[in-house]
C-alpha positions in Angstrom: -20.6 0.3 -1.2 -23.3 -0.8 -3.7 -25.8 -3.4 -2.2 -25.2 -7.0 -3.4 -27.7 -9.3 -5.1 -28.9 -12.1 -2.9 -27.6 -15.5 -4.1 -26.3 -18.8 -2.7 -22.6 -17.6 -2.9 -23.2 -14.5 -0.8 -20.2 -15.2 1.4 -18.0 -15.2 -1.7 -19.5 -12.0 -3.0 -18.9 -10.2 0.4 -15.4 -11.7 0.5 -14.6 -10.5 -3.1 -16.0 -7.0 -2.4 -13.9 -6.6 0.8 -10.8 -8.1 -0.9 -11.1 -5.5 -3.8 -11.4 -2.7 -1.3 -8.3 -3.9 0.7 -6.3 -4.4 -2.5 -7.0 -1.0 -4.1 -6.6 0.7 -0.7 -10.2 2.1 -0.7 -10.2 0.3 2.6 -6.7 1.4 3.8 -4.5 -0.2 6.5 -6.0 0.4 9.9 -9.5 1.0 8.6 -12.0 -0.3 11.2 -14.6 -2.7 9.8 -17.9 -2.7 11.6 -19.8 -5.8 10.7 -23.3 -4.3 11.2 -22.5 -1.2 9.2 -21.0 -3.2 6.4 -23.9 -5.6 6.3 -26.3 -2.6 6.0 -24.2 -1.1 3.2 -24.1 -4.3 1.2 -27.8 -5.1 1.9 -27.0 -8.5 3.5 -27.3 -10.1 6.9 -24.3 -10.1 9.3 -23.6 -13.8 8.9 -22.0 -13.7 5.4 -20.0 -10.6 6.5 -18.7 -12.5 9.5 -17.7 -15.5 7.4 -16.0 -13.4 4.8 -14.0 -11.5 7.5 -12.8 -14.7 9.1 -11.6 -15.9 5.7 -9.7 -12.6 5.2 -8.3 -12.9 8.8 -7.0 -16.4 7.9 -5.1 -14.9 5.0 -3.7 -12.1 7.1 -5.5 -9.3 5.3 -7.6 -8.2 8.3 -6.6 -8.3 12.0 -8.7 -8.5 15.1 -9.5 -5.2 16.7 -11.3 -4.8 20.0 -14.2 -7.0 21.0 -15.2 -9.1 18.0 -14.0 -6.4 15.6 -11.7 -6.3 12.7 -9.5 -3.8 10.9 -7.5 -3.9 7.7 -4.1 -5.3 8.5 -1.1 -3.0 8.1 1.4 -3.5 5.2 4.7 -4.6 6.7 7.5 -3.3 4.4 9.9 -6.0 5.4 7.4 -8.7 4.9 6.5 -7.4 1.5 10.2 -7.3 0.4 10.6 -10.9 1.6 7.6 -12.0 -0.4 9.2 -10.4 -3.5 12.4 -12.2 -2.8 10.6 -15.5 -2.8 8.6 -14.5 -5.9 11.9 -13.6 -7.5 13.1 -17.2 -7.3 9.8 -18.5 -8.7 9.6 -15.8 -11.4 13.1 -16.6 -12.5 12.3 -20.3 -12.8 9.0 -19.5 -14.6 10.8 -17.2 -17.1 13.5 -19.8 -17.8 10.9 -22.5 -18.4 8.8 -20.2 -20.5 11.7 -19.4 -22.7 12.4 -23.1 -23.2 8.7 -23.6 -24.3 8.3 -20.3 -26.2 8.4 -22.0 -29.6 6.4 -25.1 -28.8 3.3 -23.5 -27.1 1.9 -21.0 -29.6 -1.3 -20.3 -27.6 0.5 -19.3 -24.4 3.1 -17.4 -26.3 0.3 -15.4 -27.9 -1.2 -14.7 -24.5 2.2 -13.4 -23.2 2.5 -11.1 -26.3 -1.1 -9.8 -25.7 -0.4 -9.2 -22.0 2.7 -7.2 -23.0 0.8 -5.1 -25.6 -2.0 -4.4 -23.1 0.4 -3.2 -20.5 2.4 -1.0 -22.8 -0.8 0.6 -24.0 -1.5 2.1 -20.5 -2.2 5.8 -20.3 -1.5 8.5 -17.7 -5.2 8.2 -16.6 -5.4 4.4 -16.5 -7.1 3.6 -13.2 -5.0 2.0 -10.4 -7.1 -1.2 -10.4 -6.5 -1.6 -14.1 -2.7 -1.0 -13.7 -2.6 -3.8 -11.0 -4.6 -6.2 -13.2 -2.3 -5.5 -16.2 0.8 -6.2 -14.1 -0.7 -9.4 -12.6 -1.9 -10.6 -16.1 1.6 -10.2 -17.5 3.2 -12.4 -14.8 0.4 -15.0 -15.0 1.0 -15.2 -18.8 4.6 -16.1 -18.1 3.5 -18.8 -15.6 1.2 -20.3 -18.1 3.9 -20.4 -20.8 6.2 -22.0 -18.3 3.8 -25.0 -18.2 4.1 -25.5 -14.5 0.8 -25.2 -12.6 2.8 -25.6 -9.3 4.3 -22.1 -9.8 0.9 -20.5 -10.4 -0.5 -22.3 -7.3 2.4 -21.3 -5.1 2.2 -17.6 -6.0 -1.7 -17.5 -6.0 -2.0 -17.3 -2.2 0.3 -14.3 -2.1 -1.3 -12.3 -4.9 -3.7 -10.4 -2.5 -0.7 -9.2 -0.5 1.3 -8.4 -3.6 -1.6 -6.5 -5.1 -1.9 -4.4 -2.0 1.8 -3.5 -2.3 1.5 -2.7 -6.0 -1.1 0.0 -5.2 1.6 1.9 -3.3 4.0 2.2 -6.2 2.1 1.8 -9.5 0.6 5.3 -9.4 4.0 6.8 -9.4 6.9 6.8 -11.9 7.7 3.2 -11.1 4.9 1.9 -13.3 6.8 3.1 -16.5 10.0 1.5 -15.3 8.1 -1.7 -14.4 6.9 -2.1 -18.0 10.3 -1.3 -19.4 11.6 -4.3 -17.3 8.6 -6.4 -18.4 9.4 -5.7 -22.0 13.0 -6.9 -21.5 11.8 -10.1 -19.8 9.3 -10.9 -22.5 11.9 -10.2 -25.2 14.3 -12.8 -23.7 11.5 -15.3 -23.3 10.1 -15.0 -26.8 13.6 -15.3 -28.2 14.2 -18.5 -26.3 17.0 -17.0 -24.2 16.4 -19.0 -21.0 19.3 -17.8 -18.9 18.8 -14.1 -19.8 15.1 -14.4 -19.1 15.6 -16.0 -15.7 18.1 -13.3 -14.7 15.9 -10.5 -15.9 12.8 -11.8 -14.2 14.5 -12.4 -10.9 16.2 -8.9 -11.0 12.8 -7.3 -11.7 11.1 -9.0 -8.7 14.0 -8.0 -6.4 13.9 -4.4 -7.7 10.1 -4.2 -7.2 10.5 -5.6 -3.7 13.1 -3.0 -2.7 11.2 -0.2 -4.3 8.0 -1.2 -2.6 9.7 -1.5 0.8 11.2 2.0 0.4 7.9 3.5 -0.5 6.0 1.9 2.3 8.7 3.0 4.9 8.6 6.5 3.5 4.8 6.5 3.8 4.9 5.2 7.3 7.4 7.9 8.3 5.2 10.6 6.8 
């Protein structure tokens, strides 16, 4: 890892660097994190590393391993599917509310249209981290158009876990299917078709959850 610049928010920098590695699987599940080695790699003392690891532990992204050690927490296929089930209910609500506001909030509508264009412009060589960002940006654009900060706030704490799961499926053929479904959701929202938008968004989340669960189980079996 590239050494970090020293600054007052050093803990946050270490946290973000570790989070990125966990999400994009460059720090895969089961990877042992040795605090002294990580501190040397980042060019910082062990204190901010320790604080960052405890924050990640609180979120369930790292687990205790041995004496005062940590490792990247495993991805539980069933847990991930359950998260998508909950997100399906929230995404359905968000899509319905967004459709109801599609004609009255021009700025958020334009953001959703831009997020859809950006996602559909992905190429075969688009980096995984970018694919994940495009997917997240699309859904967050729907949340903004829905006009309910409570939805964004509720989903926010689960994005790190969902981003990790996305890494297991978006490099395969599912990424094309995902954007086909995104296009259908956006079409209903922008047309003001609230019921259809809600059903499409919920179905998309449930499909993503089942697909991710299957891929993770297959990976574990292999």
